[in-house]
C-alpha positions in Angstrom: -21.7 -28.8 -2.2 -21.2 -26.9 0.7 -17.1 -28.1 1.1 -16.5 -25.3 -2.1 -18.4 -22.6 -0.6 -16.6 -22.9 2.0 -13.0 -22.9 1.0 -14.1 -19.9 -2.2 -14.8 -18.2 0.5 -11.5 -19.0 3.0 -9.6 -18.0 -0.3 -11.1 -15.0 -0.5 -10.9 -13.9 2.8 -7.3 -15.2 3.3 -6.2 -13.5 -0.5 -3.9 -10.2 -0.2 -4.9 -7.0 -1.1 -4.3 -6.4 -4.9 -0.7 -4.2 -5.0 -0.9 -1.7 -7.5 1.6 -0.2 -10.2 -0.3 2.3 -12.3 -1.2 5.5 -9.8 -3.7 6.9 -12.2 -5.0 4.1 -12.4 -4.9 3.6 -8.9 -6.1 7.9 -8.1 -9.3 7.1 -10.8 -10.5 3.7 -8.7 -10.0 5.9 -5.3 -12.3 8.7 -7.2 -14.9 6.2 -8.1 -15.0 3.5 -4.4 -14.7 6.7 -2.8 -11.4 5.3 -1.1 -7.9 6.7 -0.6 -4.8 5.8 -1.3 -1.6 3.9 1.1 1.8 4.4 -1.5 4.3 2.4 -0.3 7.6 3.2 -1.8 10.0 0.2 -1.2 13.3 -1.4 -1.4 11.7 -5.2 -1.6 15.1 -7.0 -2.0 17.1 -4.7 -0.1 15.8 -3.1 1.9 15.1 -5.3 5.5 12.7 -2.6 7.4 10.4 -2.8 4.0 10.5 -6.4 4.2 9.8 -6.6 7.3 7.0 -4.0 7.2 6.1 -6.5 4.1 5.1 -9.0 5.9 4.5 -8.3 8.9 1.9 -5.6 9.0 0.8 -5.2 4.6 0.8 -9.3 4.9 -1.4 -9.8 8.2 -5.5 -10.7 7.9 -6.1 -7.6 9.7 -4.3 -4.4 8.1 -6.3 -7.2 5.0 -9.7 -6.6 6.2 -9.4 -2.9 6.5 -7.4 -2.3 3.9 -9.9 -4.1 1.5 -13.7 -1.7 1.8 -11.4 1.3 2.6 -7.1 1.7 0.3 -6.5 1.2 -3.0 -2.5 0.3 -2.3 0.0 1.4 -4.8 3.7 0.0 -4.2 6.6 1.4 -5.2 9.1 -0.4 -4.9 13.3 0.2 -6.5 14.6 -3.4 -6.4 18.6 -3.5 -6.4 19.1 -7.1 -7.7 19.5 -8.0 -11.1 17.2 -10.2 -11.5 14.6 -7.9 -10.1 14.4 -5.3 -11.7 10.9 -3.3 -13.1 10.0 -2.7 -16.1 12.3 0.5 -18.5 8.3 2.1 -18.1 7.2 1.2 -14.5 10.8 2.6 -13.5 10.1 5.5 -15.3 6.2 5.6 -13.5 8.6 4.9 -10.1 10.9 7.8 -10.4 8.9 10.0 -11.1 6.2 9.2 -8.4 9.4 9.6 -5.8 10.7 12.6 -7.6 6.5 14.6 -6.6 6.4 12.4 -3.1 9.8 10.5 -1.7 12.4 13.5 -2.8 14.8 12.8 0.2 14.9 8.2 -1.0 14.2 7.1 2.3 13.0 3.9 2.8 10.0 2.3 3.3 7.9 5.6 2.6 4.4 4.8 3.4 2.2 8.3 2.4 -1.8 7.8 3.4 -3.6 10.3 0.2 -6.6 11.4 -0.6 -7.9 10.0 -4.7 -6.3 12.9 -5.6 -2.9 12.6 -4.7 -2.4 14.5 -1.9 -0.7 13.5 2.0 -2.9 12.7 4.2 -0.3 11.6 6.9 2.6 8.9 6.6 5.2 7.0 8.6 8.5 7.5 7.8 10.7 4.3 7.9 8.5 0.9 9.6 6.3 2.2 12.8 6.9 -1.4 14.1 3.1 -1.5 14.6 1.1 -4.0 14.8 -1.2 -4.3 12.5 -4.1 -3.7 14.0 -2.4 -0.5 15.5 -1.6 0.3 12.3 -4.7 -0.3 10.9 -6.4 1.7 13.2 -4.0 5.2 12.8 -5.0 4.9 8.7 -8.7 4.4 10.1 -8.5 7.3 11.7 -6.7 9.5 9.3 -9.1 8.4 7.1 -13.0 8.8 9.2 -10.9 12.8 9.8 -9.5 13.9 6.3 -13.9 12.4 4.9 -15.1 15.0 8.0 -13.6 17.9 6.6 
């Protein structure tokens, strides 16, 4: 019994944060849970810096732990390979997000948004930070934004 409980807790600790693809749902959740939104524009199958950012920061347990309590995560992906194409509705939704938040088409582009969609901070490209440093910047920005 103890082993089962331990394994359940371990899987919770090691679980990756959930990334959403619907901004309206993310904003509703952010308002309800008093969280900020981290919006990441990526090219998951062609953008080297995007892939590294995901692997080295977003998939790291340090970032996951911070995100789990502070953020609603949204990924606007723009894959190029035919086998990775998104459903038409999702591609249109991502295009609308890009029109609003990433009109210059930068990849990766990571935005920290308030629950109402206001940009609080942005990182262009892969910031090259360790997960703890990136998480610290996000946390400090959230704390500063909440102080207003």
